[in-house]
C-alpha positions as CSV (number, residue, x, y, z in Angstrom):
1,M,-15.5,13.1,23.2
2,N,-17.9,12.0,20.7
3,A,-17.7,8.5,18.1
4,M,-17.1,11.2,15.3
5,N,-14.2,12.9,17.1
6,T,-12.5,9.6,17.9
7,F,-13.1,8.0,14.6
8,N,-11.1,11.2,12.8
9,N,-8.7,11.1,15.6
10,Y,-7.9,7.2,14.9
11,E,-7.4,7.6,11.5
12,I,-5.1,10.4,11.7
13,K,-3.1,8.4,14.2
14,I,-3.2,5.3,11.8
15,L,-2.1,7.1,8.9
16,G,0.8,8.9,10.6
17,L,2.2,5.7,12.1
18,V,2.1,3.7,8.5
19,R,4.0,6.8,6.9
20,A,6.1,7.0,10.1
21,Q,7.4,3.6,8.4
22,Y,7.1,4.7,4.7
23,P,8.0,2.5,2.8
24,R,8.3,-0.1,4.8
25,A,5.4,-2.1,5.6
26,S,4.1,-1.7,9.2
27,E,2.2,-3.3,11.5
28,I,-1.0,-1.9,13.4
29,M,-2.2,-2.8,16.6
30,L,-5.4,-2.0,18.7
31,T,-3.1,-0.9,21.5
32,D,-1.2,1.1,19.2
33,V,-4.2,3.8,18.7
34,I,-7.0,3.0,21.1
35,E,-6.0,5.2,24.6
36,H,-8.3,2.6,27.0
37,I,-7.8,-1.2,26.3
38,G,-11.5,-2.7,26.9
39,D,-13.4,0.2,25.9
40,E,-15.7,-1.4,23.6
41,G,-16.5,2.2,21.7
42,Q,-13.2,2.6,21.4
43,Y,-12.7,-0.7,19.7
44,K,-15.1,-0.2,17.0
45,A,-13.9,3.3,16.2
46,F,-10.7,1.4,15.6
47,I,-11.8,-1.4,13.6
48,D,-14.4,1.3,11.2
49,A,-11.3,3.9,11.1
50,M,-9.2,0.9,9.7
51,D,-11.9,-0.2,7.6
52,F,-12.3,2.7,5.8
53,L,-8.9,3.5,5.1
54,L,-8.7,0.4,3.5
55,K,-11.8,0.2,1.5
56,E,-11.3,3.8,0.5
57,G,-7.9,2.9,-1.0
58,F,-5.5,5.1,1.9
59,L,-4.1,1.7,2.9
60,D,-3.3,-1.9,2.3
61,Y,-2.6,-4.3,4.1
62,Q,-1.7,-8.5,4.2
63,H,-4.1,-9.8,6.7
64,S,-5.5,-8.8,10.0
65,M,-5.6,-11.2,13.2
66,F,-7.5,-11.3,16.7
67,G,-10.6,-10.0,15.5
68,K,-9.0,-7.0,13.5
69,Q,-6.9,-6.2,16.6
70,L,-3.7,-6.5,14.5
71,Y,-2.9,-5.6,10.5
72,S,-0.2,-6.6,9.4
73,A,2.0,-5.4,6.1
74,V,0.0,-2.3,6.2
75,T,1.5,0.4,3.6
76,L,0.4,3.6,1.9
77,T,-1.5,3.6,-1.3
78,Q,-0.3,6.8,-3.5
79,K,-3.8,7.9,-2.2
80,G,-2.8,7.5,1.1
81,L,0.7,8.8,0.7
82,S,-0.9,12.0,-0.5
83,I,-2.7,13.1,2.3
84,S,-0.5,11.7,4.4
């Protein structure tokens, strides 16, 4: 799977995880999303996908921990709700 496909798949998976908990806040962990723990490319794709969803206003969160491996109090914004 190429990097763009991995990134897109992670975006879809992240949005699905948050949508399943809506309207309650979620915790998104690296291990909930990536397939192979320790794979640097997958780790980077996860961070990039989360950063993109947050920057573009699809998600909101309280804070991240452990080098962005855990995001707490993640919620869909109105924009995120409209596409999920």
